[in-house]
N, C-alpha and C positions, 0 to 999 in steps of 0.2 A: 427563518432569514436560511438562508440555502441551507441543504445539509451540504455535509463533506467527508470526502472518502480519500482512504492512506492507501495508493495501490497496491501490494505485495506483491514481493519478487517475481512468483509465481505465472500471475499474468501478465507481467509486463515481460516476460520471456514468452507465453503464448502470444500477450500482443507484435509482441518484437515478430515473430514467428507465425503475425497473422493466424494462428488457432482460436475456434470454440469453440465454445462461449466465450470468451476474456475479451477478443473482438467488439462483437454487438454488446458486453454487459458494459466496455468503455466508453465506443461512441451515444451509449442511453445514459451515458450519468456525464457526458459532451453535453448531449442537447441537452438534457434539464437545466443543465446551466451549474450541477451538483461542484462544489468544491473539489478540486483532486490534485491530490498526495502523491511523494511517497516519501524512501527513510534515504539517508545519508550509506543507511550500510546494504539500503534493498542500491544500491548505486554504486558500492562495494561490489554487491555481487553481480550487478552487470557484468562490472568492468572488468575481470575476474575472469565471469567467464567469457568476455570476449575475445580478453588477453590470452582464453588457453588455447582458444578456434584455431580453427587452419585458415581462418577469412579474419585473423586479424583487423586489418585496414579498415575492411568493409564495418566490421560489426563493433567494432571501436563508432567510427558513427556513427549508427546509427542509436548507437549509448547516446551517447551525446545530443545529437538530434533529439532525443525519447524527454531528459533529461532536461533539454533546456524548456521544454516549452509545460514542462513541470515543475511543480514546489519543491521543494526538497527537503525535510523537516532533520535542522542539525542535531546532533543527538547533542543536549544539554549537561548541567547540572542537578537541575529538573529529573529531566530522563535519566538519567543517573541512579536522584535516588529513588526513581519511582520502579525503577529495573531494579534496583535494590531488595524493597520491600514485598516487592512480587516473589526477589531469586527464595529471599530464604523465608516465605510463606507458601511457596510451594516446596524444599525443599522437607521441610521441616512436616510436611506429608510425605514424604516422600515420592514429590509427581518432579523430578527435574524437569528443562524446558533447555533446550539446545539460546545459546545468547546470542547468538544473530535474532533468531527468532523473540527475543526477553526482548529487546533494544528493538526493533522495529512493533513489536504490538505496546511497547511503552510507550512510542514517539508515539501512535495515531492516540491513544486512549491518554499524553497530557495534554494535546487537543481538540477532543473532544471528538476523532472523527473515528466513525467506524473504517473498518482494518477489508478490504474485498479481496481474498483468498479462496487459495484449493487446500490450505493445508487448516482446514475448524480445527484436528484435533489442540492442535499444539495450542492454538488462540484461544480455544477458547478454556480455559487453566485460569488463563490474565482476570480478574478481577474486576469487571466491571469494562471491559475493550470490548465495546460491539463489529459480532461478525460475521460478513456474509457471503458468499460464493460467488461466483461470477451467476451461473444459472437467477438464485435468492435477486438477485438487482434487475435481473430479466424482466421476473414474474411482479415488482413491484409495480404500481400505476404510474408514470412517469410525474404525478403532481407531489406525488409521495419523496419519491427523490430528491424536489426539489424544494420542497416546504419543511421535511422535516427540522425539527429544531434541535441547535449541536450544544453544547455551551463553547464552542468559540470561534471563533471567525478569523479563521488563515486569508489569504489571497486568495484569491481567481486564481487558477491556473492558466501559463502565459500563453499557453496556446494545444493544442491539440497534435492527440500522439496517431492520429490518423490514416492507414498511410506506411506503417512501417510493418517492418519484416523482422 
């Protein structure tokens, strides 16, 4: 079974802006035929950022094109329950987490996907969630990106986000 990865907002913003090492990490994942997705929360954050920008039309088009090429994981009842369990556990330990990060992490966890992010400190508190930075993705041999076993098998991403700004 192919490995599967969920891309966090910061990685996709870097991709849209052409920033390394996120661009090379996503290309490496695509080359390895890994399954790549993002979440509905990340889609919201990207659209919101585009709407607040000085180039709304251009940035909205770029976000739409990028999201059209990725599977977008919906937030369903299972993700909601998983997130509630993790939030209750974290709060009982005095370790609050932003709700957006909680939902992004739990959506990835619910699908057995590793989360690719530069914001590792928040996400590593979600028990069971595999977290990798773009730099860590680039250090992995391509065989391990392709062949790593996961507990879920989401559909292949719809296309390639290469060349996005």
